[in-house]
Structures are given as C-alpha cells and as structure tokens.
C-alpha positions as CSV (number, residue, x, y, z in Angstrom):
1,M,-7.6,-60.4,82.8
2,G,-5.7,-62.9,84.8
3,P,-2.3,-62.4,86.4
4,L,0.6,-61.5,84.2
5,N,2.2,-64.9,84.0
6,G,2.2,-67.8,81.5
7,Q,-1.0,-69.4,82.7
8,G,-2.8,-66.1,83.2
9,S,-1.9,-65.0,79.7
10,L,-3.1,-68.3,78.2
11,A,-6.3,-68.0,80.2
12,S,-6.9,-64.5,78.8
13,I,-6.3,-65.6,75.2
14,A,-8.5,-68.7,75.6
15,D,-11.3,-66.5,77.1
16,E,-11.1,-63.9,74.3
17,T,-11.1,-66.5,71.5
18,G,-13.8,-68.8,72.8
19,G,-11.3,-71.4,73.6
20,R,-10.3,-73.3,76.7
21,M,-7.1,-73.5,78.7
22,F,-6.1,-76.8,80.3
23,A,-3.8,-76.4,83.3
24,S,-2.2,-79.0,85.6
25,G,-0.6,-76.6,88.0
26,M,3.1,-76.6,88.8
27,S,3.5,-80.2,89.8
28,T,5.5,-82.7,87.8
29,P,5.2,-85.0,86.1
30,I,2.2,-83.7,84.1
31,N,-0.3,-86.3,82.9
32,F,-2.0,-85.2,79.7
33,E,-4.4,-88.1,79.6
34,P,-7.3,-86.3,81.4
35,F,-6.9,-83.2,79.2
36,L,-6.8,-85.3,76.0
37,R,-10.0,-87.2,77.1
38,Q,-11.8,-84.0,77.7
39,L,-10.5,-82.5,74.5
40,N,-11.8,-85.5,72.6
41,V,-15.3,-85.0,74.0
42,L,-15.2,-81.3,73.2
43,I,-14.1,-81.9,69.6
44,G,-17.0,-84.4,69.1
45,R,-19.5,-81.7,70.1
46,Q,-18.3,-78.9,67.8
47,F,-20.4,-77.1,65.2
48,L,-19.3,-74.6,62.6
49,L,-21.3,-71.4,62.4
50,S,-20.6,-68.7,59.8
51,Y,-22.2,-65.5,58.9
52,L,-21.7,-62.4,56.6
53,T,-21.3,-59.1,58.3
54,D,-22.3,-55.6,57.1
55,H,-19.5,-54.0,59.2
56,M,-17.1,-52.7,56.7
57,K,-15.2,-50.2,58.8
58,K,-11.9,-51.1,60.4
59,G,-12.3,-52.0,64.1
60,Y,-13.4,-54.5,66.7
61,Y,-16.9,-55.9,66.7
62,K,-18.5,-58.0,69.4
63,V,-20.2,-61.3,68.7
64,E,-23.0,-62.8,70.7
65,V,-24.3,-66.4,70.1
66,K,-27.3,-67.6,72.0
67,S,-29.3,-70.9,72.2
68,S,-33.0,-71.2,72.7
69,N,-32.2,-74.1,75.1
70,P,-31.0,-72.7,78.5
71,D,-29.1,-76.0,79.2
72,V,-26.8,-75.5,76.2
73,K,-23.4,-73.8,76.9
74,I,-21.9,-72.1,73.9
75,E,-18.3,-71.2,73.8
76,H,-17.3,-68.7,71.1
77,P,-15.0,-65.8,70.4
78,K,-16.1,-62.6,72.0
79,G,-15.6,-60.6,68.8
80,Y,-13.4,-60.1,65.8
81,Y,-11.2,-57.4,64.3
82,H,-12.0,-56.2,60.8
83,R,-9.1,-54.8,58.9
84,S,-10.0,-52.6,55.9
85,N,-8.1,-53.3,52.7
C-alpha cells in the first residue's frame, strides 16, 4: 500500500480494482491531454470477461486472469467480495 495521502490512496484503489491512476505530480497547471490520449487507447483495447462462481459463502475471493500469450498484459481486479443475502 502506498503512502497515506491522496495519490497513495488512489494508487491503492486503482491497484486493487484492476484500474490505473493517472498522476501529474504537484505542478500547476495540469495538462490532461496526455492522460486522455492514453485513456483513449486503453478504452479501445478493453474486453469484457464474465464468469459464474460457485463461491456462495460470504467473503473475499481472489481472481486470477492469465493469457497464453506472454506478451499480453492483463489488468483486472485482484478479487471480489461476495455478500450473502
């Protein structure tokens, strides 16, 4: 887990959920154009993967997603919480 500040907290949340944090540091003015360009590329490469689980007990379950191609980088949530009804 990163330092207990705004950027550290965002980095931790992004890591746990399979997301990405875009940071520009503390300088002003902040230029969003490079982040938006990178985000546009990432959105164009997204896939949706769904599955049914047999975990019916309340708790946290880890998720692992792999590719048979070693050159492919997959970003995904590290797990999920199941809340029993």
